[in-house]
N, C-alpha and C positions, 0 to 999 in steps of 0.2 A: 502496497503498499503506498501514492508517495503524500509523502511528509508537505502538505503545502507549508512556503518561509513565513517564518512575522511577516507582520507588515507592522511597519514605522509613518507616526504622523509628527508634524513641530509640536510642540508641547502645546497646554488649552492656552489661550489667555499671549502667547507669546505677539510683541505687537514692536516692530522695529520705526522707526523715525529718527528724524533732525529736528535739526535746530544750531539755526548757524551755518558752518562749512561739516558745522561736529555729527557721526552717525551713534541712536540711541538703541540699545533694546531693555525694552517696559514692559514690566505687567497692564493686562488694557483692560484691568479688571479692579486698580487702585485707585478708582472715581470712588465705588460701592464697596469693598472694604478695604482698610490698612494692613490685614494678613495677607504681604504680594508672596506669589510664586518667585518673583526674578527682583531682584534688583537692576531700577536702572542706571545705567551703567553705561557709558562714552562708549558704542564699537571702534576699529579698525570698517576705514573702506573695502577690505576685501571679506570683513566678515559677515557683514550687510551685506555686500552680494548673493554670497553664499544662501545666507538663510529667508534671504528675498526671492531665492532662483527655488529652494528646500520649494519654500509657499507657494513658487504661481504654478509643482509641480497636479498631478493629478493627488491629492493621499486617500488615504492611507497608501502607501507603498514600500516595496521588499525596501530593503540596503542597499542590497545588491541596484535596482534598478533608479534609486535616487543617485549613489555614487558615476552610474553613469551619467543620468541625466545632467549632474553637475561637469564631468565630463566635456558633453555634446555644447555648454553655456562655454570653456574653457577658463573654469572651477575647480579647488583640489578637489579631488574627490578622497581625501588626506583627510580633510576636515569633516568625517563625517564619524569616523569612533572617536572622536573629542570631543562631538552634540551631542552625544549619547549618553556618552559618560559623566557627561554636564546635565545631565535627562533635558538640553533643549527640543533634542528627538524622543521619541519615548514613546514604545509601542505601544499600539493601536487596541484597544479593544470591543472588539465588537458585539453591536447591542441584541444578538441575534443569544446567542451561549445564555443560556435558559441557568438562571438560577433555582433551583430546585430546592436539593436540599440545605438546612437551616446553618448544617458544619461546614455548607462549601460557599453560602454568603459570607457564613461570616468569617473566615478564612482567605477570602478574596478580601472582603470590605476591607480586615486589618494587616491586608499586607496594602493594598495601596493607600488606606490613610496615612499610617511607615511610612515608603515608600515617596507619598506625591504630597503629603500637606505639613508632616513632621519633618519638610523640612524648610515649611512657608519663611519667612522674614515679616517681620515683625518693622518696620518702614515706617523712616520717624515721617510726617508729615509736614510738606513746603506749599509753599503759597502755585496752588496749579499745578501741582507734582509736579513742577518742574525736578530734573534732577540737582542734588547734592555736588556728588561729582559732573562739569560739565563739559569738562577736557580742555579740546583747545578750539571748544567757543567762547566769544570774545563777550561779558555784558555788559550792555549798554543804561539799564537803569538796578543798581540794586536793593533788595528788604529786607530791613533789620528791624528786629521786632523790639522794640522798649516797654516790657512789663513787667514797671510801676505806676503804684497812685499811691501820694503826699500822706492823705489822708484817712481816715478810717471808715468815713463816710465813701467813698470811692472806691474804696474794696470789689475787687470784679474787673474793673479797667484793666488790671493787668495779665488778663486772660482772656486776652481778644488777640494779640497777637495769634495765640498760638488755635483759637476758635476761628480766627478767616484767614487760615490754614487749611481744616476744614472743610469749612465753609467752602472756601473757592476749589481746592481739592473737588466736590461733591462734583460742583457746578461742570468742570471741563480739565481736561489736559494741555497743556502745554505746547506738548508733539503739535498736537491738534491747533491749537489757539496760530500757533507760530504757519504753520503748512497752511491754515486756509480764514484767519482770523477771526472775528467775533464780529455777526453783523448787528448794527446797530444803525437807531435812525439816526441816534447823536450826528451822524459822522453825514448826511445827506445833502444837509449844505455846502458842506465840500466837495462833494460829486462824490465821494472816495462813501462807501457803506459800511465797511468792513473797522474793525479795530487792532489794534496787534500783528497784523500780516506782517512775517518775517523779523522778530523785537528778538534779541533774546534778552532773560533778566537771568537773574542769578537771587535765592536763597540765601541769603545772611549769617539766616540763623536769627537768634536773641541773646540780647544781654542778660548777663548774668549777674544779678545785683548781690545775690544772697550777702547779707551783714554788710555791706558797701558802707562806709559815709557816704558826704553826701561828694565831695573834696574827689572819691577814687573814682563816684559815677557821674562826676563831672569830668574825673583825669579821664573811662573808657570811654566818652560818648568822643572828648577832642577828640583820641588815637584815631576811632572811627573814621571821623572826618573826616583824616589825611589821609590813610594808611586804603582802607576799602573802597573811597568813591573818589575826593579830590585825585588823588595822587594815580590812581588808575584811569579817572578820566571814567568815569559811576555817575550816570543820576543816582542822585539819591531820594528813593522812599520811605522813610522811618513810617508801623505802626506803630499806638501806646497801647497800652496807656493812657495815662491823664491827663492837661496840656500842663502838666507842670514840666514835660518832655523835648516843649520848645524849646524851655529856654537854655537848657548844653548848647544842641546842635543847632540851634542859631548863634549864641554866640560863639560854638569852634569855628564857623563856615564863616562868619563875616570877622574874624580874624585875620584871615586868609582873603575874603572879598572885603575889603573895606570897604565896597560904595550899594552893599548888599541890601535891597529896601525887605520887608518882610508887609502877606500881604495877612491880612486875619476875619477870616471867619469866624466866626460863634454867639448866640446869641445877649454873651454879655461880655462885656471889656474890659474886665481882669484888670482895673486897676483900682480898685477904690476897699484895703482891706485896711486892718486892723497890725500895731502895732507884735504881736503873737506872731504874726502871721510871716516868713521872713520868705519858703520856699515850698509853692504850693501852687494846681491849679490856676485861682483864682486869681492868682498874684503876676502868671506871664509876664503883660505887657508890661506894668511895670517896674517889673526886673529888668529888663533887656530894657531899657529906657532909663533905668537906676544905673544897673550895674558895666551894662557891653557899651563899644562902641554904634549903635544902633540909634538912627536918627527919624528913620522913614517908615513907617507904619500905617498900611493902607487900613484897616478895620468896615465886615457889611457885615448887617444882618443883629446891629442892636437891638436887643427888644425889652432890656431889663430894667422892669416898674420905677424902683426905687430904692439907695444905698446910703446908709449910711457913712460919711466924707468919715474917713481917719482923719489923722496930722501929717504919717505920711502923705497920704494926700496927697497934703495942701502942698507940703513940700513939694510935691514929683509934679503939682501945677503949676508951682516957683520957674521952674525950668526950661525954657525956650522952644527947646524940641518937642518939648512933651504938651504945648501951648498947637503947636502945628499936631499934634497927632491927635489934638480934637476938633479941629480943624477940616483931616482924614478922615470920623469915621460917617460911620455911614449906619442909618434905621433901616430898618425892617420895610421900612415904606417906600424909603431910597433905595434899595431894593429894584422895591416893583418900578421904581420909575427908571430905574436905569436899563431895564431892561423891554421897556415899553417905547423909552427917547435915549436908544445908545450916544448920544452929543453930547449928555449930560454925563457920561462915564469918560467920555473924553475927557470932557475939563476938568476933572475932580483928579486925574493921573496927566494931565499934562506937558506939565511943570516938575517929572519922575518919573515920566516916561523910561530915558536914557540910562537906564541900571537893570543890572538884573537881580528876582526877586526870589525869592522864598513865601513858598507858601503854604500855611499851617491853619487846619480842618480842625477846629471842635462840631463835629458830629451834633451837637444841640443848634448849630444854627438855624436844622428842618422841624420839623411843626415834630408835636409830639407823636401826629400821627400817621406818618411819611415815614420815619424808625423806630414807630412800633416802642414808644415808649424806652427806649434800651442803649439811653444814657447817663449819665449820674444825675445830669440834674438840669432837665424838662422846662422848654416852656412857650406859651402857648402862641399861635399865629407866628412858626416861621416860615422858612423857604417851602416849599412840595421839592416831589425829586426836580420833577421836570421845571422850576425858576432854576432847583439851585445848580442843574447841570448850567443853565442855561446864563449863570453869569459864571460856570466855570471858565466856560466858551468865550463867552464875554473878553475877559480878563490872563487868557492866553492868548487869543487874539492879537492882544495891544501891549506884553509885557513877552519879557523873556523873565520866564520863570525855572531855575536849576532845580528844583528842591522840594517838596512838596511833606510832609508828616499828616498822619491818619489822626485824631484824638477822641476820650470820653466816650467809650465804644465800652457797653457793659452787658456782654449776653447775660449777665444775669436779669438783671432790670425787664420788662416790659412780657412783650409775649415775639416768642417769635410764629414767624408768617417764609411761606412762598418769594410774594411782593418783592417785603423788605429786604430780605438775600439776596436773592437778584438785581435787586439796585445797588446793594453793598461787594458789589463781584463784579457789578458795571463800574462802580466808580471807584476797583484798583482798576482794573485794567484800561479803565481811561484816565488816571493816572499813567499810570504808563506808557499808555498811547499818546501823548503829552510829551511830556516829558524823553520817551527815545529817539524824537521823530528832529 
């Protein structure tokens, strides 16, 4: 009786992709689960061509058939055995094999579990599942998590960077985004309805601030701004954390970009505080005006109803460039007027348009309904997502924005829903698109 040769297929969920000029192998099911069958790793062009040729074959097939197919493509048939050893080519189990005896079922399933499932890898979450090892690909935008909350009432904002990693990883893989982009009506005005196509990004992980003093934290941020971003030629996108993270980031940038200005989107002005608060999310703008060299700040979306004026605020208002800040502060109604009459925004910006800017976004600039209450200090009557993206587009059109941050998201507050989750992912993609072009 003739014994038929075993048949083989490529391992389930094995996918091939490219970011920049670098090829990768990755697990196609990463968006659904964190237990991966394969790590997202760079591979050579030759290995990519070999795996691609095998996937083009009518599988399952015998190993001899696979070898002959590779030879016909002028590829190395000797790569088949190492691929089998690494379980990238696996034996095909036909569905027609009836599993009748309980002992057989148990034995087969246990064998599958031992050989396949026990080898799964708990792969660290990254923004949009971008590989941690980029290989030869050179990023244009880097995303850095800043898991910091400065007040007990802000607890939860430090979880936002990893929350957004999981959220974006379930939204899309960067391999697909890089290849095809993401269609968005936000880009219809420019005639190109896709976002982030062909861009290379890097997830630079989170800062580790455990048991650090503020001086150490500021030093780590300063080092990151210098080494990971400016010297590497990578545009920064920081993800907080509460709004206090903006102070060391902008202070570090301003030391190296002396004419840097600040665009501040927020429901609160972040300058009114009492003597007992020195560093927190409530004083980021006053800290920058007092202690850094920044002298140009535009605030948008302000709608704080009332705040007591503390002694430090009185001192702040005596500074000439602080008085200039008040003249550049725009209420929520001003923002809506800018959207209706863009010439008003041109008038506001005309004397300070020829300088680079950092954009800081406190998500409470949005209405509580738009952000589903998922911020620390929600304020009624904020921007809708449509108004928010419209304001961002107007600012990016008019100014050279060299870096951004997103702050004050609290995953433990409010109610998660599909619309808000999608909008948060779209915000990340939009900022990557704008910074990366």
